[in-house]
C-alpha positions as CSV (number, residue, x, y, z in Angstrom):
1,X,15.5,18.9,4.8
2,X,13.6,19.4,8.0
3,X,10.8,21.6,6.8
4,X,7.6,20.0,5.7
5,X,7.5,19.7,1.9
6,X,4.8,21.3,-0.2
7,X,2.5,18.5,-1.4
8,X,0.4,18.1,-4.5
9,X,-2.2,15.2,-4.3
10,X,-3.1,14.0,-7.8
11,X,-6.3,12.0,-7.8
12,X,-7.5,13.9,-4.8
13,X,-11.2,13.1,-5.1
14,X,-10.8,9.3,-5.3
15,X,-10.9,6.9,-2.4
16,X,-7.2,6.9,-1.7
17,X,-6.8,10.5,-2.6
18,X,-9.4,11.5,0.0
19,X,-7.6,9.5,2.7
20,X,-4.3,11.0,1.6
21,X,-5.7,14.5,2.3
22,X,-7.1,13.4,5.6
23,X,-3.8,12.0,6.7
24,X,-1.9,15.0,5.6
25,X,-4.2,17.2,7.7
26,X,-3.8,14.9,10.7
27,X,0.0,15.0,10.4
28,X,0.1,18.8,10.2
29,X,0.8,19.4,6.5
30,X,-0.6,22.9,5.6
31,X,0.8,23.6,2.1
32,X,-1.2,21.1,0.1
33,X,-2.8,21.3,-3.3
34,X,-5.3,19.0,-4.9
35,X,-5.5,17.9,-8.5
36,X,-8.0,15.6,-10.3
37,X,-9.8,15.0,-13.5
38,X,-11.7,17.8,-15.4
39,X,-15.1,16.8,-13.9
40,X,-13.7,17.5,-10.4
41,X,-11.9,20.7,-11.1
42,X,-13.3,23.6,-9.1
43,X,-14.8,21.5,-6.4
44,X,-13.9,22.6,-2.9
45,X,-12.9,19.8,-0.5
46,X,-12.8,19.6,3.2
47,X,-10.2,22.0,4.5
48,X,-11.1,24.5,1.9
49,X,-8.8,23.1,-0.8
50,X,-10.0,23.8,-4.3
51,X,-9.4,21.0,-6.8
52,X,-7.3,21.9,-9.9
53,X,-7.3,20.0,-13.1
54,X,-4.4,17.6,-13.5
55,X,-2.9,18.2,-16.9
56,X,0.7,18.0,-18.0
57,X,0.9,21.8,-18.1
58,X,-0.5,22.3,-14.6
59,X,1.8,19.7,-13.1
60,X,4.9,21.0,-14.8
61,X,4.1,24.5,-13.5
62,X,3.1,23.5,-10.0
63,X,5.3,24.9,-7.3
64,X,5.4,21.8,-5.0
65,X,8.1,19.6,-3.6
66,X,6.3,16.3,-3.8
67,X,3.4,14.9,-5.8
68,X,1.4,12.0,-4.4
69,X,-0.3,10.2,-7.3
70,X,-3.4,8.2,-6.7
71,X,-4.6,7.7,-10.2
72,X,-4.8,4.7,-12.6
73,X,-1.8,3.2,-14.4
74,X,-2.5,4.9,-17.7
75,X,-3.0,8.3,-16.1
76,X,0.3,7.9,-14.2
77,X,2.2,6.9,-17.3
78,X,0.9,10.1,-18.9
79,X,1.3,12.6,-16.1
80,X,4.1,11.5,-13.8
81,X,6.9,12.3,-16.4
82,X,5.6,15.8,-16.7
83,X,5.4,16.2,-12.9
84,X,9.0,15.0,-12.6
85,X,10.0,17.8,-15.1
86,X,8.8,20.4,-12.5
87,X,11.6,19.1,-10.2
88,X,9.3,17.5,-7.7
89,X,9.5,14.0,-6.3
90,X,6.7,11.8,-7.5
91,X,5.4,9.0,-5.2
92,X,3.1,6.9,-7.5
93,X,0.5,4.5,-6.1
94,X,-0.3,2.8,-9.4
95,X,1.4,-0.2,-11.0
96,X,2.9,1.9,-13.7
97,X,6.5,2.0,-12.3
98,X,6.6,-0.6,-9.6
99,X,8.7,-3.2,-11.5
100,X,10.6,-0.8,-13.6
101,X,14.4,-1.2,-13.2
102,X,15.9,1.8,-11.5
103,X,12.7,2.9,-9.8
104,X,12.6,2.0,-6.1
105,X,9.6,0.2,-4.7
106,X,9.4,1.1,-1.1
107,X,7.9,0.1,2.2
108,X,9.8,2.4,4.5
109,X,10.0,-0.1,7.5
110,X,11.4,-2.8,5.2
111,X,13.6,-1.1,2.6
112,X,13.5,2.6,3.4
113,X,17.0,3.5,2.2
114,X,16.2,2.5,-1.3
115,X,13.8,5.5,-1.5
116,X,16.9,7.7,-1.7
117,X,18.1,6.0,-4.9
118,X,15.5,7.7,-7.1
119,X,15.5,9.8,-10.2
120,X,12.3,11.6,-9.4
121,X,10.0,8.7,-9.0
122,X,9.4,6.3,-6.1
123,X,6.8,3.6,-6.5
124,X,4.2,2.7,-3.8
125,X,3.5,-1.0,-3.7
126,X,0.2,-2.9,-4.1
127,X,-2.2,-2.7,-1.2
128,X,-1.5,-6.4,-0.4
129,X,2.2,-6.4,-1.1
130,X,2.8,-3.7,1.6
131,X,1.3,-5.6,4.6
132,X,2.7,-8.9,3.2
133,X,6.2,-7.4,3.1
134,X,5.8,-6.0,6.6
135,X,5.0,-9.4,8.0
136,X,7.6,-11.4,6.0
137,X,10.5,-9.1,6.6
138,X,11.0,-9.8,10.3
139,X,10.5,-13.6,9.7
140,X,13.1,-13.4,6.9
141,X,15.5,-11.6,9.3
142,X,14.9,-14.2,12.1
143,X,14.9,-17.5,10.2
144,X,15.2,-16.9,6.5
145,X,12.4,-17.6,3.9
146,X,12.2,-20.7,1.8
147,X,8.6,-20.6,0.4
148,X,5.5,-18.4,0.7
149,X,1.9,-19.0,-0.1
150,X,-0.8,-16.4,0.5
151,X,-4.5,-16.0,-0.1
152,X,-5.9,-12.4,-0.1
153,X,-9.4,-11.4,0.8
154,X,-9.6,-7.8,-0.6
155,X,-12.3,-5.2,0.1
156,X,-14.4,-3.1,-2.3
157,X,-12.2,-0.1,-1.4
158,X,-9.4,-1.7,-3.4
159,X,-11.5,-1.5,-6.5
160,X,-12.2,2.2,-6.1
161,X,-15.0,4.5,-5.1
162,X,-17.5,3.1,-7.5
163,X,-17.1,-0.4,-6.2
164,X,-17.6,0.9,-2.7
165,X,-20.8,2.7,-3.7
166,X,-22.1,-0.5,-5.3
167,X,-21.5,-2.4,-2.1
168,X,-23.2,0.3,0.0
169,X,-26.2,0.1,-2.2
170,X,-26.6,-3.7,-2.3
171,X,-27.4,-6.3,0.3
172,X,-24.2,-8.1,1.5
173,X,-25.9,-11.5,1.1
174,X,-26.1,-11.0,-2.6
175,X,-22.4,-11.2,-2.9
176,X,-20.1,-14.1,-2.6
177,X,-16.4,-14.8,-3.3
178,X,-16.7,-15.0,-7.1
179,X,-14.6,-12.6,-9.2
180,X,-17.6,-10.9,-10.8
181,X,-16.5,-7.4,-9.9
182,X,-12.9,-8.0,-9.0
183,X,-9.7,-6.6,-10.5
184,X,-11.4,-5.6,-13.8
185,X,-11.6,-9.3,-14.5
186,X,-7.8,-9.9,-14.5
187,X,-7.3,-11.5,-11.1
188,X,-4.1,-13.3,-12.3
189,X,-2.5,-9.9,-12.9
190,X,-3.1,-9.1,-9.2
191,X,-1.5,-12.3,-8.1
192,X,1.5,-11.6,-10.3
193,X,1.8,-8.1,-8.8
194,X,1.9,-9.5,-5.3
195,X,4.5,-12.1,-6.2
196,X,6.9,-9.8,-8.1
197,X,6.5,-6.8,-5.9
198,X,7.2,-8.7,-2.7
199,X,10.3,-10.2,-4.2
200,X,11.6,-6.8,-5.1
201,X,10.8,-5.2,-1.8
202,X,12.4,-8.1,0.2
203,X,15.3,-8.2,-2.3
204,X,14.7,-12.0,-2.8
205,X,14.2,-12.3,-6.5
206,X,14.0,-16.1,-6.5
207,X,11.7,-16.5,-3.5
208,X,8.9,-18.9,-4.4
209,X,5.6,-17.1,-3.8
210,X,2.2,-18.4,-4.6
211,X,-0.9,-16.2,-4.4
212,X,-4.6,-16.5,-4.8
213,X,-6.6,-13.2,-4.8
214,X,-10.4,-12.7,-4.3
215,X,-12.6,-9.7,-3.8
216,X,-15.0,-10.0,-0.8
217,X,-18.1,-8.0,0.3
218,X,-16.2,-5.9,2.8
219,X,-16.2,-2.1,2.4
220,X,-12.7,-1.3,3.7
221,X,-9.8,-3.5,4.8
222,X,-7.9,-6.3,3.2
223,X,-7.1,-9.6,5.0
224,X,-4.5,-12.2,4.1
225,X,-3.9,-15.8,5.1
226,X,-0.2,-16.7,5.0
227,X,1.7,-19.9,5.0
228,X,5.5,-19.6,5.3
229,X,8.3,-22.1,5.2
230,X,11.4,-20.8,6.9
231,X,15.0,-21.8,6.3
232,X,15.6,-22.3,10.1
233,X,13.1,-23.6,12.6
234,X,10.9,-20.9,14.2
235,X,8.2,-21.8,16.7
236,X,4.9,-20.0,16.8
237,X,5.9,-18.4,20.1
238,X,9.2,-17.2,18.7
239,X,7.4,-15.9,15.5
240,X,4.9,-14.0,17.7
241,X,7.8,-12.4,19.6
242,X,9.5,-11.4,16.4
243,X,6.3,-10.0,14.8
244,X,5.4,-8.2,18.0
245,X,8.6,-6.2,18.0
246,X,8.5,-5.3,14.3
247,X,7.5,-1.8,13.2
248,X,3.9,-1.1,12.1
249,X,2.7,-4.6,13.2
250,X,0.3,-5.2,16.1
251,X,-0.4,-8.6,17.5
252,X,-4.1,-9.4,17.7
253,X,-5.6,-12.8,18.6
254,X,-7.9,-12.7,15.5
255,X,-7.3,-9.9,13.1
256,X,-10.2,-8.7,11.0
257,X,-10.7,-6.0,8.4
258,X,-13.2,-4.3,10.6
259,X,-10.8,-4.1,13.5
260,X,-8.0,-2.8,11.2
261,X,-10.1,-0.1,9.6
262,X,-8.8,3.3,10.6
263,X,-5.6,2.0,12.1
264,X,-2.1,2.7,10.8
265,X,-0.8,-0.7,11.9
266,X,-1.2,-4.1,10.3
267,X,-3.0,-6.5,12.7
268,X,-1.3,-9.9,12.7
269,X,-2.3,-13.1,14.7
270,X,-3.5,-16.7,14.6
271,X,0.2,-17.6,14.5
272,X,0.5,-21.4,14.5
273,X,2.6,-24.3,13.3
274,X,1.7,-25.5,9.8
275,X,1.7,-29.3,10.0
276,X,2.4,-29.5,6.2
277,X,6.0,-28.6,6.8
278,X,8.5,-29.1,9.6
279,X,9.5,-25.4,9.3
280,X,6.0,-24.2,8.4
281,X,4.1,-21.4,10.0
282,X,0.5,-20.2,9.3
283,X,-0.8,-16.9,10.3
284,X,-3.5,-14.3,9.4
285,X,-3.3,-10.5,9.1
286,X,-5.4,-7.5,8.1
287,X,-4.9,-3.9,7.4
288,X,-6.7,-0.7,6.3
289,X,-5.9,-0.8,2.6
290,X,-6.6,2.9,2.1
291,X,-4.2,3.8,4.9
292,X,-1.1,1.7,5.3
293,X,-2.0,-0.2,2.2
294,X,-1.8,3.0,0.1
295,X,-2.0,6.6,1.3
296,X,-0.1,6.3,4.6
297,X,2.8,4.3,3.1
298,X,3.3,7.0,0.4
299,X,3.3,9.7,3.1
300,X,5.8,7.7,5.1
301,X,8.1,7.5,2.1
302,X,8.1,11.3,1.9
303,X,8.8,11.6,5.6
304,X,11.6,9.1,5.4
305,X,13.3,11.1,2.7
306,X,12.7,14.5,4.4
307,X,13.3,13.5,8.0
308,X,14.5,9.9,8.3
309,X,13.2,8.3,11.5
310,X,14.3,5.0,13.2
311,X,12.1,2.4,11.5
312,X,10.4,5.1,9.4
313,X,7.2,4.1,11.3
314,X,6.0,7.6,12.4
């Protein structure tokens, strides 16, 4: 199909939903509908789109080609099956279907062809698994992967609009790296998601991956410190060359969440030898978790399926 699909954005008034609508406008999508909870129904958004209530009935009856879901896991589990009944493709950004057998978990630049092997649902990965997979995939292809360790520093935007509002309303110095408002108090679940999702995306089910996740007082943008042990030797200079040529990555001397905010690419840098292992590399990267970490990746899945592009990095 070459025509732009008709899109329904479910969860349109949330942090990711709003960015999804913004990106769809930027990319020239005109036939877009917005769905959200009853309290948002009837609200008129930028662009003149009136929010409709997301119910099983409205989604089954909606005349759209693709639903982009930006709601919580429980809401996705309830609503996505009804949306699939309408004949539409559902790209879901929650954790509801990511590790379900038979449902592809897709970063288009890494495993785009798997998106075609769907039965109506394609899962969008975690906001840290996406950039992590983008960085690891070219290193895997160049030298193989033996072991991965990662520490994530995740912004308030990853916890939703309410967390962003709390941070806007409080002095930054009142926060530290404690998990007092992170991941609904289940940080270990976040670490497990990153480990299992990255294995699935890279098709390396036995790859040892260790993760530590914390929420930091940053409004938008996730950063990750990465230590990689490769199968074959790869110098920092060689690694930089490989990463610099990979889709959706941009080399930066010192990536920061602030510099990455508003960008479609993942900023990667500080590539150096890890003295703890002969084949070890250490590096640092950051991305806008609302864009490539969520909304943009989902839109690129749709674009890959409707008009496949080399690298799927449009």
